[in-house]
C-alpha positions in Angstrom: 155.6 92.9 56.1 154.9 94.2 59.6 151.2 93.6 59.4 150.4 90.0 58.5 147.0 88.7 57.6 145.4 85.9 59.7 146.4 83.4 57.0 150.0 84.6 56.7 150.4 84.5 60.5 149.0 81.0 60.8 151.3 79.8 58.0 154.4 81.0 59.9 153.2 79.6 63.3 152.4 76.2 61.8 155.9 76.1 60.2 157.5 76.9 63.5 155.5 74.2 65.3 156.5 71.7 62.7 160.1 72.1 63.8 159.3 71.2 67.4 160.8 68.3 69.3 159.6 69.5 72.7 156.7 68.0 74.8 154.8 71.3 74.1 155.4 74.4 72.2 153.8 77.8 71.8 154.5 80.6 69.3 153.6 84.3 69.6 153.9 86.5 66.6 153.6 90.3 66.9 153.8 93.0 64.2 153.1 96.7 64.3 153.6 100.0 62.4 153.8 103.0 64.7 153.9 106.6 63.8 154.3 109.7 66.0 154.8 113.4 66.1 155.9 115.4 69.1 156.1 119.1 69.7 157.1 121.5 72.5 157.3 125.3 72.7 154.9 125.4 69.7 157.5 123.6 67.5 157.6 120.1 66.2 160.7 118.4 67.7 160.5 114.8 66.5 158.4 112.8 64.1 158.7 109.3 62.7 157.4 106.0 61.8 158.7 102.5 62.6 157.7 98.9 61.8 158.5 95.8 63.8 157.8 92.1 63.3 158.9 89.6 65.9 158.3 86.0 67.0 158.7 84.3 70.3 159.0 80.5 70.7 158.4 78.8 74.1 159.4 75.2 74.4 158.4 72.9 77.3 159.8 69.7 78.6 157.7 68.5 81.6 157.6 71.6 83.8 160.7 73.2 82.3 160.3 76.0 79.8 162.5 78.2 77.7 161.8 81.1 75.3 163.7 82.4 72.4 162.8 85.4 70.1 163.7 86.4 66.6 162.9 88.9 63.9 164.1 86.9 60.9 161.7 84.6 59.1 163.6 82.3 56.7 163.3 78.6 57.5 166.8 78.3 58.8 166.4 81.1 61.3 163.0 79.8 62.5 164.4 76.3 63.1 167.4 77.8 64.9 165.1 79.7 67.2 163.1 76.5 68.0 166.3 74.6 68.8 167.5 77.5 71.0 164.2 77.6 73.0 164.4 73.8 73.5 168.0 74.1 74.7 167.0 76.8 77.2 164.1 74.7 78.4 166.3 71.7 79.1 168.6 73.8 81.3 165.8 75.7 83.1 164.6 74.7 86.6 161.1 73.2 86.9 158.2 75.6 87.4 156.0 74.0 90.1 153.1 76.1 88.9 153.3 75.3 85.2 150.0 74.5 83.5 149.7 72.4 80.3 148.9 74.5 77.2 145.3 75.2 76.2 143.7 73.5 73.2 141.5 75.2 70.6 139.3 78.0 72.0 136.2 80.0 70.9 136.6 83.8 70.9 134.2 86.7 70.6 134.6 88.9 67.5 135.7 92.4 68.4 136.1 95.3 66.0 139.4 96.6 67.1 140.7 97.5 63.6 139.6 100.7 61.7 141.1 101.2 58.3 141.1 105.0 58.5 143.4 104.8 61.5 145.7 102.4 59.6 145.8 105.0 56.8 147.4 107.7 58.9 150.4 109.2 57.2 153.0 112.0 58.0 150.7 114.6 56.3 147.9 113.7 58.7 150.2 113.9 61.7 151.5 117.3 60.6 148.0 118.6 60.2 146.9 117.3 63.6 149.9 119.0 65.2 149.2 122.3 63.3 145.6 122.2 64.5 146.9 122.1 68.1 149.9 124.5 67.8 148.3 127.2 65.7 145.5 128.3 68.2 148.0 128.4 71.0 150.4 130.6 69.0 147.6 133.0 68.2 146.8 133.4 71.9 150.4 133.6 73.1 150.2 130.2 74.8 152.8 127.5 74.7 151.8 123.9 73.6 153.6 120.6 74.2 151.9 117.6 72.7 152.3 114.1 71.4 150.3 112.0 69.0 151.0 108.3 68.3 149.1 106.0 66.0 149.6 102.2 65.9 148.4 99.5 63.5 149.3 96.0 64.7 148.4 92.4 65.1 149.0 89.6 67.6 148.8 86.0 66.8 149.5 82.9 68.9 149.3 79.2 68.4 150.6 76.0 70.1 151.1 72.3 69.6 147.8 71.6 71.2 145.9 73.1 68.3 145.2 76.6 69.7 145.3 79.5 67.3 144.2 83.1 67.9 144.6 86.3 65.8 143.7 89.9 66.4 144.4 93.0 64.3 143.9 96.4 65.9 144.4 100.2 65.5 144.8 103.0 68.0 145.6 106.7 68.1 146.6 108.5 71.3 146.9 112.2 71.8 147.9 114.3 74.8 148.4 118.1 75.0 149.7 120.4 77.8 149.2 124.1 77.3 151.0 126.7 79.5 150.6 130.4 79.7 153.7 132.4 78.5 154.6 133.2 82.1 154.4 129.5 83.0 151.9 130.2 85.8 148.9 128.6 84.1 148.6 125.1 82.8 145.9 123.0 81.1 145.8 119.4 79.9 143.7 117.2 77.7 144.0 113.5 76.6 142.2 111.5 73.9 142.5 107.9 72.6 140.5 106.0 70.1 140.6 103.0 67.8 138.9 105.2 65.1 140.9 108.3 64.3 137.8 110.0 62.8 136.7 110.6 66.4 139.9 112.6 67.2 139.8 116.4 67.0 143.2 117.7 68.2 142.0 121.3 67.9 139.0 120.8 70.1 141.1 118.9 72.7 143.7 121.7 72.6 141.0 124.4 73.1 139.9 122.7 76.4 143.6 122.7 77.5 143.9 126.3 76.5 140.9 127.4 78.5 142.2 125.6 81.6 145.7 127.2 81.2 144.2 130.7 80.9 141.8 130.1 83.8 144.4 128.6 86.1 146.6 131.7 86.4 146.8 133.4 89.8 145.9 130.3 91.7 144.9 130.9 95.3 145.9 128.6 98.2 143.3 126.7 100.1 143.9 124.9 103.4 144.4 121.1 102.9 141.6 119.0 104.2 138.6 117.0 103.1 136.7 118.5 100.2 133.9 117.6 97.8 135.7 117.0 94.5 134.7 116.5 90.9 137.2 114.2 89.3 137.3 114.5 85.5 137.7 111.1 83.8 141.5 111.8 83.3 141.8 112.2 87.1 139.6 109.3 88.0 141.0 106.7 85.6 144.4 106.2 87.3 142.9 105.4 90.7 140.3 103.1 89.2 142.9 101.3 87.1 145.0 100.7 90.2 141.9 99.3 91.9 141.0 97.0 89.0 144.6 95.6 88.9 144.0 94.5 92.5 141.1 92.1 91.6 143.5 89.2 91.7 142.1 86.2 93.5 145.5 84.8 94.6 146.5 88.1 96.3 143.1 88.1 98.1 143.4 84.4 99.2 146.9 85.0 100.5 145.9 88.1 102.6 147.7 90.6 100.4 144.7 92.6 99.1 141.9 94.9 100.1 139.7 91.9 99.0 141.2 89.7 101.7 139.1 88.9 104.8 140.7 89.2 108.2 141.4 85.7 109.4 141.3 84.2 105.8 139.0 84.1 102.8 138.0 86.6 100.2 135.4 89.3 100.1 133.7 88.0 97.0 130.0 88.6 97.1 130.3 91.5 99.7 129.0 95.0 99.1 132.1 97.1 99.3 131.1 100.2 97.3 128.2 102.5 96.8 125.2 100.7 95.3 125.5 102.9 92.1 128.9 101.5 91.3 128.9 98.9 88.5 132.1 98.1 86.7 132.4 95.5 83.9 134.5 94.5 80.9 133.3 93.7 77.4 135.7 93.2 74.6 133.0 93.8 72.0 132.0 97.3 73.3 131.9 99.5 70.2 133.5 102.5 72.0 136.3 100.7 73.7 136.8 97.3 72.0 139.6 95.0 73.0 141.0 91.7 71.8 138.8 88.6 72.2 141.6 86.7 73.9 144.3 87.2 76.5 148.0 86.8 75.9 148.0 83.2 77.0 145.1 82.3 74.7 142.3 82.4 77.2 139.0 83.8 75.9 138.0 87.3 77.0 134.3 87.6 77.7 131.9 90.1 79.1 132.5 90.0 82.9 130.9 92.0 85.6 133.4 92.8 88.4 131.3 95.0 90.6 127.5 95.0 90.4 125.6 97.6 92.3 128.5 97.9 94.8 128.9 94.1 95.2 132.1 92.3 94.2 131.0 89.7 91.7 134.2 88.3 90.1 138.0 88.1 90.6 140.7 87.3 88.1 142.4 83.9 88.3 145.6 82.6 86.8 145.2 79.1 85.4 147.3 77.7 88.2 145.4 79.4 90.9 142.0 78.5 89.4 143.0 74.9 89.1 144.1 74.9 92.7 140.8 76.4 93.8 138.6 74.4 91.5 137.2 77.4 89.7 137.1 78.9 86.3 140.3 80.7 85.2 139.2 84.3 84.4 141.9 86.5 82.8 142.3 90.1 83.8 140.4 92.5 81.5 142.2 94.6 78.8 140.0 97.5 79.7 136.9 98.2 81.8 133.7 100.2 81.7 132.2 102.0 84.7 128.5 102.6 84.3 127.6 106.2 84.9 124.8 108.7 84.6 123.6 111.1 81.9 124.9 114.4 83.2 127.7 116.3 81.6 130.7 117.6 83.5 129.1 121.1 83.4 125.9 119.6 85.0 128.0 118.2 87.9 129.6 121.5 88.4 126.3 123.3 88.3 124.9 121.0 91.0 127.8 121.6 93.4 127.5 124.1 96.2 131.1 124.0 97.2 133.9 121.8 95.8 137.0 121.4 93.8 137.3 120.5 90.1 140.4 118.3 89.4 141.6 118.0 85.8 144.1 115.1 86.4 146.2 113.4 89.0 150.0 112.9 88.7 152.9 111.0 90.2 150.6 108.5 92.0 152.3 106.1 94.4 150.9 103.3 96.6 150.9 103.8 100.3 149.1 100.7 101.6 148.1 97.9 99.3 145.7 96.3 101.8 143.5 99.4 101.9 144.5 100.7 98.4 145.6 104.0 99.8 147.4 106.1 97.2 149.2 109.5 97.3 149.8 111.8 94.4 149.3 115.4 93.1 146.7 117.3 91.3 147.9 119.1 88.2 147.1 121.2 85.1 144.0 122.9 86.2 142.5 122.7 89.7 139.5 125.0 90.4 137.3 126.1 93.3 133.5 125.7 92.8 130.9 127.7 94.6 127.2 127.9 94.0 127.5 125.8 90.8 130.2 128.0 89.2 133.9 127.9 88.9 135.1 130.8 91.1 138.9 130.8 90.9 141.9 128.5 90.4 143.5 127.0 93.4 147.0 125.8 94.1 147.6 122.2 93.6 147.3 119.6 96.4 148.9 116.4 97.4 146.2 113.8 98.0 146.0 110.7 100.2 143.0 108.6 99.1 141.8 105.1 98.4 139.5 104.4 95.4 137.6 102.0 97.7 136.8 104.8 100.2 136.3 107.2 97.2 133.6 104.9 95.7 131.8 104.8 99.0 131.7 108.6 99.1 130.1 108.9 95.7 127.6 111.7 95.3 127.0 111.8 91.5 128.3 110.5 88.2 128.3 111.9 84.7 128.2 110.2 81.3 131.1 107.8 80.7 133.7 108.8 78.2 136.7 106.9 76.7 140.0 107.4 78.6 143.1 105.3 78.4 141.1 102.5 76.7 138.4 102.5 79.3 135.0 104.1 79.7 134.9 106.3 82.8 132.4 108.9 84.0 133.3 112.1 85.8 132.8 111.5 89.5 131.6 113.8 92.2 133.1 112.6 95.5 132.6 113.9 99.0 135.4 114.0 101.7 138.3 113.5 99.3 141.5 114.0 101.3 144.0 116.6 100.4 146.9 116.4 102.8 149.1 119.3 101.8 149.8 121.9 99.1 151.9 121.4 96.1 154.0 123.8 94.0 153.2 121.9 90.8 151.6 124.0 88.1 
């Protein structure tokens, strides 16, 4: 019962709304089936599958709201949940920023569901784990990995006539490979809606190569270096930057998009002219739901166009206050890139450092988007277009805003963490100290 059809979900939501005595009511219905397999030291440690179906009811009186949740779906339980939400709403303080619920909306069709992913079973997971563990065992390497697949749906409706439904699948895989002495480490990560695109053996072989190659790392002096950030390294800094595209934070002077003395930097060129970032829920390689959690439509939006900030996200309250369109945050984003491969970027680098991924990232200054963190799982020195030797890991202090102004080259975008990100070649990337991380 965890995965309901659009018709089944609407039937339950309509039934709940029929019980309402509140001024307004919204219902959110979520279901998922999640499977996983985890292994460490070349041995499976846990595996399992779970299902969940839950419903949340929000009742509103004036500007007071209350929410109640339940995972039982008989009529008596549903009505009890409605009454509970109404009771909470009457006791709640007024929310001065409350906005009336939306009416019916039009949504883009997005292909987020793939049947082959929904068909994943324990035998498939076991084979995926074996394909990762076996090559490591044969080469006396140590694998630790995790695979999780999810099939789910989200439906929402309200007393104003809004109804939205989306069904989706996903599979996420990550692998860390260590040498037997623990001195070398490699990493790879993959995620897709369509499991047919996942090859755990191929991903593991990349991590194996990095683990073997990263033994006997040499220490380099901290400083500013040309770096090639693999997509797994670039994505975290870029995600942090995109989460900062909130108009209210900018208007209130709390953002790198705030102007000194007031105002926002919308329309300003803040990045290298080759930087274009947009979101598109219908993108075939990284599709997302056609609506946000509050029922607003997700559309194709360009956030940065040739280095110029084009759009910001707005809550409905802040958009109403400013008299503009309420643009929801994107579920994922796409950074336009070039056509070069990672190998091509390395070949074109006279001196630099290749970074597999970044880890333990923390904010230092939100107004400049300065972050600190560590490199990890394969950091290498490049000279004359070739990887010369592994280097000890660094602590970095860098802002994605500065980073995207020091852009030298970009490769072809690949999917990473639900986004499409190219490998990035950046000059003057700041490494502040060495790290003992492997």
